[in-house]
All heavy atoms as a GROMACS GRO file, in nm:
protein
  330
    1MET      N    1  10.089  10.858   8.459
    1MET     CA    2  10.036  10.792   8.578
    1MET      C    3  10.134  10.807   8.694
    1MET      O    4  10.253  10.798   8.675
    1MET     CB    5  10.018  10.643   8.551
    1MET     CG    6   9.882  10.601   8.517
    1MET     SD    7   9.880  10.420   8.511
    1MET     CE    8   9.710  10.395   8.509
    2SER      N    9  10.080  10.822   8.812
    2SER     CA   10  10.165  10.832   8.930
    2SER      C   11  10.200  10.691   8.980
    2SER      O   12  10.139  10.592   8.939
    2SER     CB   13  10.093  10.909   9.039
    2SER     OG   14   9.987  10.832   9.091
    3LYS      N   15  10.296  10.684   9.068
    3LYS     CA   16  10.334  10.555   9.126
    3LYS      C   17  10.214  10.495   9.199
    3LYS      O   18  10.191  10.374   9.190
    3LYS     CB   19  10.452  10.571   9.221
    3LYS     CG   20  10.490  10.440   9.288
    3LYS     CD   21  10.618  10.448   9.364
    3LYS     CE   22  10.657  10.324   9.438
    3LYS     NZ   23  10.589  10.203   9.422
    4HIS      N   24  10.138  10.579   9.268
    4HIS     CA   25  10.019  10.529   9.339
    4HIS      C   26   9.922  10.465   9.240
    4HIS      O   27   9.867  10.357   9.267
    4HIS     CB   28   9.952  10.644   9.415
    4HIS     CG   29   9.825  10.602   9.480
    4HIS    ND1   30   9.702  10.616   9.420
    4HIS    CD2   31   9.801  10.546   9.601
    4HIS    CE1   32   9.608  10.569   9.501
    4HIS    NE2   33   9.666  10.526   9.611
    5ASP      N   34   9.899  10.530   9.128
    5ASP     CA   35   9.809  10.474   9.026
    5ASP      C   36   9.862  10.343   8.971
    5ASP      O   37   9.788  10.248   8.950
    5ASP     CB   38   9.788  10.574   8.912
    5ASP     CG   39   9.707  10.696   8.954
    5ASP    OD1   40   9.634  10.687   9.055
    5ASP    OD2   41   9.718  10.799   8.886
    6ASP      N   42   9.993  10.339   8.946
    6ASP     CA   43  10.056  10.216   8.896
    6ASP      C   44  10.041  10.103   8.998
    6ASP      O   45  10.010   9.990   8.962
    6ASP     CB   46  10.204  10.238   8.865
    6ASP     CG   47  10.226  10.322   8.741
    6ASP    OD1   48  10.132  10.337   8.660
    6ASP    OD2   49  10.340  10.371   8.726
    7ASP      N   50  10.067  10.133   9.126
    7ASP     CA   51  10.056  10.032   9.231
    7ASP      C   52   9.912   9.983   9.244
    7ASP      O   53   9.888   9.863   9.258
    7ASP     CB   54  10.104  10.087   9.365
    7ASP     CG   55  10.254  10.108   9.372
    7ASP    OD1   56  10.326  10.058   9.283
    7ASP    OD2   57  10.299  10.176   9.465
    8ASN      N   58   9.817  10.076   9.240
    8ASN     CA   59   9.676  10.039   9.251
    8ASN      C   60   9.636   9.949   9.134
    8ASN      O   61   9.566   9.849   9.153
    8ASN     CB   62   9.588  10.164   9.256
    8ASN     CG   63   9.444  10.130   9.279
    8ASN    OD1   64   9.410  10.055   9.368
    8ASN    ND2   65   9.357  10.185   9.196
    9HIS      N   66   9.680   9.983   9.015
    9HIS     CA   67   9.647   9.902   8.897
    9HIS      C   68   9.706   9.761   8.912
    9HIS      O   69   9.639   9.662   8.886
    9HIS     CB   70   9.702   9.971   8.772
    9HIS     CG   71   9.673   9.896   8.646
    9HIS    ND1   72   9.548   9.888   8.591
    9HIS    CD2   73   9.754   9.824   8.566
    9HIS    CE1   74   9.553   9.814   8.482
    9HIS    NE2   75   9.677   9.774   8.465
   10ALA      N   76   9.830   9.753   8.956
   10ALA     CA   77   9.895   9.622   8.974
   10ALA      C   78   9.821   9.542   9.081
   10ALA      O   79   9.800   9.421   9.064
   10ALA     CB   80  10.041   9.642   9.013
   11ASN      N   81   9.782   9.607   9.190
   11ASN     CA   82   9.710   9.536   9.297
   11ASN      C   83   9.576   9.483   9.248
   11ASN      O   84   9.534   9.374   9.288
   11ASN     CB   85   9.689   9.628   9.417
   11ASN     CG   86   9.816   9.656   9.492
   11ASN    OD1   87   9.913   9.581   9.484
   11ASN    ND2   88   9.816   9.764   9.567
   12GLN      N   89   9.508   9.557   9.162
   12GLN     CA   90   9.378   9.513   9.111
   12GLN      C   91   9.391   9.396   9.014
   12GLN      O   92   9.293   9.328   8.987
   12GLN     CB   93   9.306   9.630   9.044
   12GLN     CG   94   9.256   9.731   9.144
   12GLN     CD   95   9.179   9.843   9.081
   12GLN    OE1   96   9.147   9.840   8.964
   12GLN    NE2   97   9.148   9.945   9.160
   13LEU      N   98   9.511   9.371   8.965
   13LEU     CA   99   9.534   9.257   8.877
   13LEU      C  100   9.594   9.137   8.950
   13LEU      O  101   9.614   9.032   8.890
   13LEU     CB  102   9.628   9.299   8.763
   13LEU     CG  103   9.574   9.406   8.670
   13LEU    CD1  104   9.681   9.446   8.568
   13LEU    CD2  105   9.448   9.359   8.599
   14ASN      N  106   9.618   9.151   9.080
   14ASN     CA  107   9.682   9.048   9.160
   14ASN      C  108   9.578   8.980   9.249
   14ASN      O  109   9.534   9.038   9.348
   14ASN     CB  110   9.793   9.111   9.245
   14ASN     CG  111   9.862   9.011   9.334
   14ASN    OD1  112   9.830   8.894   9.337
   14ASN    ND2  113   9.959   9.060   9.410
   15PRO      N  114   9.538   8.856   9.218
   15PRO     CA  115   9.433   8.791   9.296
   15PRO      C  116   9.473   8.762   9.440
   15PRO      O  117   9.388   8.726   9.521
   15PRO     CB  118   9.404   8.662   9.219
   15PRO     CG  119   9.521   8.641   9.131
   15PRO     CD  120   9.582   8.776   9.104
   16ASN      N  121   9.599   8.776   9.474
   16ASN     CA  122   9.643   8.756   9.612
   16ASN      C  123   9.625   8.885   9.694
   16ASN      O  124   9.654   8.887   9.813
   16ASN     CB  125   9.789   8.712   9.615
   16ASN     CG  126   9.832   8.660   9.749
   16ASN    OD1  127   9.753   8.600   9.821
   16ASN    ND2  128   9.957   8.682   9.783
   17ASN      N  129   9.576   8.991   9.632
   17ASN     CA  130   9.564   9.121   9.697
   17ASN      C  131   9.417   9.156   9.720
   17ASN      O  132   9.332   9.130   9.635
   17ASN     CB  133   9.631   9.227   9.608
   17ASN     CG  134   9.650   9.357   9.677
   17ASN    OD1  135   9.554   9.429   9.703
   17ASN    ND2  136   9.774   9.390   9.707
   18ASP      N  137   9.387   9.216   9.835
   18ASP     CA  138   9.249   9.255   9.866
   18ASP      C  139   9.192   9.353   9.763
   18ASP      O  140   9.071   9.353   9.738
   18ASP     CB  141   9.240   9.318  10.004
   18ASP     CG  142   9.251   9.216  10.117
   18ASP    OD1  143   9.228   9.097  10.092
   18ASP    OD2  144   9.282   9.257  10.230
   19GLU      N  145   9.276   9.437   9.704
   19GLU     CA  146   9.229   9.533   9.603
   19GLU      C  147   9.170   9.460   9.481
   19GLU      O  148   9.076   9.509   9.419
   19GLU     CB  149   9.341   9.626   9.558
   19GLU     CG  150   9.381   9.728   9.661
   19GLU     CD  151   9.267   9.822   9.697
   19GLU    OE1  152   9.188   9.859   9.607
   19GLU    OE2  153   9.257   9.857   9.814
   20TYR      N  154   9.226   9.346   9.446
   20TYR     CA  155   9.173   9.265   9.335
   20TYR      C  156   9.027   9.231   9.364
   20TYR      O  157   8.940   9.249   9.280
   20TYR     CB  158   9.257   9.138   9.321
   20TYR     CG  159   9.205   9.039   9.219
   20TYR    CD1  160   9.253   9.040   9.090
   20TYR    CD2  161   9.111   8.941   9.254
   20TYR    CE1  162   9.208   8.947   8.996
   20TYR    CE2  163   9.066   8.849   9.161
   20TYR     CZ  164   9.115   8.853   9.032
   20TYR     OH  165   9.071   8.761   8.940
   21TRP      N  166   9.003   9.182   9.484
   21TRP     CA  167   8.868   9.138   9.520
   21TRP      C  168   8.776   9.257   9.544
   21TRP      O  169   8.658   9.251   9.511
   21TRP     CB  170   8.875   9.046   9.642
   21TRP     CG  171   8.952   8.923   9.606
   21TRP    CD1  172   9.082   8.897   9.634
   21TRP    CD2  173   8.906   8.813   9.526
   21TRP    NE1  174   9.119   8.777   9.579
   21TRP    CE2  175   9.013   8.723   9.512
   21TRP    CE3  176   8.784   8.782   9.467
   21TRP    CZ2  177   9.001   8.604   9.441
   21TRP    CZ3  178   8.773   8.663   9.396
   21TRP    CH2  179   8.881   8.576   9.383
   22GLY      N  180   8.831   9.366   9.598
   22GLY     CA  181   8.751   9.485   9.619
   22GLY      C  182   8.701   9.544   9.489
   22GLY      O  183   8.588   9.592   9.480
   23SER      N  184   8.784   9.537   9.385
   23SER     CA  185   8.742   9.590   9.256
   23SER      C  186   8.640   9.499   9.188
   23SER      O  187   8.583   9.535   9.086
   23SER     CB  188   8.864   9.612   9.165
   23SER     OG  189   8.922   9.488   9.128
   24ARG      N  190   8.618   9.381   9.246
   24ARG     CA  191   8.520   9.287   9.193
   24ARG      C  192   8.401   9.270   9.286
   24ARG      O  193   8.327   9.173   9.278
   24ARG     CB  194   8.588   9.152   9.167
   24ARG     CG  195   8.678   9.160   9.045
   24ARG     CD  196   8.788   9.057   9.046
   24ARG     NE  197   8.867   9.065   8.924
   24ARG     CZ  198   8.962   9.155   8.901
   24ARG    NH1  199   8.991   9.247   8.992
   24ARG    NH2  200   9.030   9.155   8.788
   25GLY      N  201   8.383   9.366   9.379
   25GLY     CA  202   8.264   9.369   9.462
   25GLY      C  203   8.273   9.294   9.593
   25GLY      O  204   8.175   9.286   9.666
   26GLU      N  205   8.389   9.239   9.626
   26GLU     CA  206   8.406   9.168   9.753
   26GLU      C  207   8.461   9.264   9.857
   26GLU      O  208   8.526   9.363   9.824
   26GLU     CB  209   8.504   9.051   9.736
   26GLU     CG  210   8.462   8.947   9.634
   26GLU     CD  211   8.346   8.861   9.680
   26GLU    OE1  212   8.324   8.848   9.802
   26GLU    OE2  213   8.276   8.807   9.594
   27ASP      N  214   8.438   9.234   9.985
   27ASP     CA  215   8.492   9.317  10.093
   27ASP      C  216   8.640   9.293  10.112
   27ASP      O  217   8.715   9.383  10.148
   27ASP     CB  218   8.419   9.289  10.224
   27ASP     CG  219   8.276   9.339  10.221
   27ASP    OD1  220   8.249   9.436  10.147
   27ASP    OD2  221   8.192   9.282  10.292
   28GLU      N  222   8.682   9.170  10.092
   28GLU     CA  223   8.823   9.132  10.108
   28GLU      C  224   8.846   9.002  10.032
   28GLU      O  225   8.753   8.944   9.975
   28GLU     CB  226   8.857   9.113  10.256
   28GLU     CG  227   8.775   9.006  10.323
   28GLU     CD  228   8.800   8.998  10.473
   28GLU    OE1  229   8.856   9.091  10.531
   28GLU    OE2  230   8.762   8.896  10.532
   29ARG      N  231   8.970   8.955  10.032
   29ARG     CA  232   9.001   8.830   9.963
   29ARG      C  233   8.930   8.715  10.034
   29ARG      O  234   8.948   8.695  10.154
   29ARG     CB  235   9.151   8.807   9.964
   29ARG     CG  236   9.193   8.685   9.882
   29ARG     CD  237   9.340   8.663   9.890
   29ARG     NE  238   9.369   8.609  10.022
   29ARG     CZ  239   9.490   8.594  10.073
   29ARG    NH1  240   9.594   8.634  10.006
   29ARG    NH2  241   9.507   8.545  10.192
   30PRO      N  242   8.848   8.638   9.963
   30PRO     CA  243   8.776   8.527  10.028
   30PRO      C  244   8.872   8.414  10.067
   30PRO      O  245   8.980   8.400  10.010
   30PRO     CB  246   8.677   8.481   9.920
   30PRO     CG  247   8.719   8.542   9.794
   30PRO     CD  248   8.813   8.654   9.824
   31GLU      N  249   8.830   8.335  10.163
   31GLU     CA  250   8.910   8.221  10.208
   31GLU      C  251   8.940   8.124  10.093
   31GLU      O  252   9.048   8.069  10.085
   31GLU     CB  253   8.838   8.145  10.321
   31GLU     CG  254   8.826   8.223  10.450
   31GLU     CD  255   8.956   8.240  10.524
   31GLU    OE1  256   9.041   8.149  10.518
   31GLU    OE2  257   8.974   8.346  10.586
   32ASP      N  258   8.842   8.104  10.005
   32ASP     CA  259   8.858   8.008   9.895
   32ASP      C  260   8.895   8.076   9.763
   32ASP      O  261   8.858   8.030   9.657
   32ASP     CB  262   8.730   7.926   9.878
   32ASP     CG  263   8.612   8.011   9.835
   32ASP    OD1  264   8.618   8.135   9.847
   32ASP    OD2  265   8.512   7.953   9.789
   33TRP      N  266   8.975   8.182   9.772
   33TRP     CA  267   9.007   8.262   9.654
   33TRP      C  268   9.074   8.180   9.546
   33TRP      O  269   9.048   8.200   9.428
   33TRP     CB  270   9.090   8.383   9.692
   33TRP     CG  271   9.228   8.355   9.740
   33TRP    CD1  272   9.266   8.325   9.867
   33TRP    CD2  273   9.348   8.355   9.662
   33TRP    NE1  274   9.400   8.306   9.874
   33TRP    CE2  275   9.454   8.325   9.749
   33TRP    CE3  276   9.375   8.379   9.528
   33TRP    CZ2  277   9.586   8.315   9.707
   33TRP    CZ3  278   9.507   8.370   9.486
   33TRP    CH2  279   9.610   8.339   9.574
   34GLN      N  280   9.157   8.084   9.582
   34GLN     CA  281   9.224   8.004   9.479
   34GLN      C  282   9.125   7.917   9.402
   34GLN      O  283   9.135   7.903   9.281
   34GLN     CB  284   9.336   7.920   9.540
   34GLN     CG  285   9.451   8.006   9.586
   34GLN     CD  286   9.559   7.928   9.657
   34GLN    OE1  287   9.530   7.843   9.739
   34GLN    NE2  288   9.683   7.961   9.626
   35GLU      N  289   9.029   7.860   9.474
   35GLU     CA  290   8.927   7.779   9.408
   35GLU      C  291   8.841   7.866   9.317
   35GLU      O  292   8.802   7.823   9.208
   35GLU     CB  293   8.838   7.707   9.511
   35GLU     CG  294   8.908   7.596   9.585
   35GLU     CD  295   8.992   7.641   9.702
   35GLU    OE1  296   8.978   7.757   9.747
   35GLU    OE2  297   9.076   7.561   9.746
   36GLN      N  298   8.811   7.987   9.360
   36GLN     CA  299   8.730   8.077   9.278
   36GLN      C  300   8.802   8.112   9.147
   36GLN      O  301   8.738   8.128   9.045
   36GLN     CB  302   8.694   8.204   9.353
   36GLN     CG  303   8.594   8.181   9.464
   36GLN     CD  304   8.543   8.312   9.522
   36GLN    OE1  305   8.536   8.413   9.453
   36GLN    NE2  306   8.508   8.308   9.649
   37LEU      N  307   8.933   8.122   9.153
   37LEU     CA  308   9.009   8.153   9.031
   37LEU      C  309   9.008   8.035   8.933
   37LEU      O  310   9.014   8.055   8.813
   37LEU     CB  311   9.154   8.189   9.065
   37LEU     CG  312   9.174   8.320   9.138
   37LEU    CD1  313   9.321   8.338   9.172
   37LEU    CD2  314   9.125   8.437   9.054
   38ASP      N  315   9.000   7.915   8.986
   38ASP     CA  316   9.000   7.796   8.901
   38ASP      C  317   8.869   7.777   8.827
   38ASP      O  318   8.863   7.710   8.726
   38ASP     CB  319   9.029   7.670   8.984
   38ASP     CG  320   9.172   7.668   9.036
   38ASP    OD1  321   9.258   7.739   8.979
   38ASP    OD2  322   9.198   7.596   9.135
   39ASP      N  323   8.760   7.837   8.879
   39ASP     CA  324   8.628   7.821   8.817
   39ASP      C  325   8.615   7.900   8.689
   39ASP      O  326   8.668   7.998   8.664
   39ASP     CB  327   8.517   7.863   8.913
   39ASP     CG  328   8.502   7.764   9.026
   39ASP    OD1  329   8.552   7.651   9.014
   39ASP    OD2  330   8.440   7.800   9.128
   0.00000   0.00000   0.00000
């Protein structure tokens, strides 16, 4: 894996990152992202 692939994978696992939400069908991190994680 390249560094870019590693970084992308890490971003998709980080709920504070827009890539996390993008990989889950959102346009960007929602305002209430912390509440959504608690559900």
